[in-house]
C-alpha angles and dihedrals in degrees: 000000000000130000113243136181136153142131091297099046109028113115129148085265096057095041091053091051088045095050091049092055093239118152117239145151128224123225123197127195137168106265117218108209088207094059107124090215125033093197095050090045090055093049095048093044091050095038090235127150103259090227087068096048110082127202120216111226125181116212137177111235113188090333096314127105115245133178122227124194114200137158116269087228090069141026138251121265103218091196091054091046092053090047091050091059096038095256135132106214131034133179131169111264118244110265092244089054093048092049093049095051098043102037089228132101121245109274091031100055110136124197085219128075096010122172090243122021106241126192106271136203124198119202107244089230089076091074090063085076134067090222138011132196126226131168115289091212103277133069109264093026123100129180119212121208145143114281091235089054089051093048091048097046092049095036086232130181111229114223140142100268102144127087 
């Protein structure tokens, strides 16, 4: 995979991956604002297995914001997320809260290059694939990288949090 950046693909996420020297590939696709699921839209537009395309969800676990990365083909188990970080209760964060904390808009929230580094949990299924895709920080832009690199860049815990 080649490292790429430029005016059309530079986001805090791609800059963070580039600074870390992590190999990645950017994938662009025409975003449809009416799409009911941004993650499924990305998988379909790129012809990728939805199990390899991860959605970035921001949750509140015992009062602390936490990022969860799960395949778009499934859903997040809030109970498993809470357990993965040693918490008791989890709920999805309000979109405005997620946007303020990460610096990205919903549908384009990347786990990389966030305004403030949040605790992150990567679903264990990501390691079943040589590479995974996550938002590169903009709707219609995905970054493909190895799951181990994603875990390293986000300091993620790996746990079974998807269902």
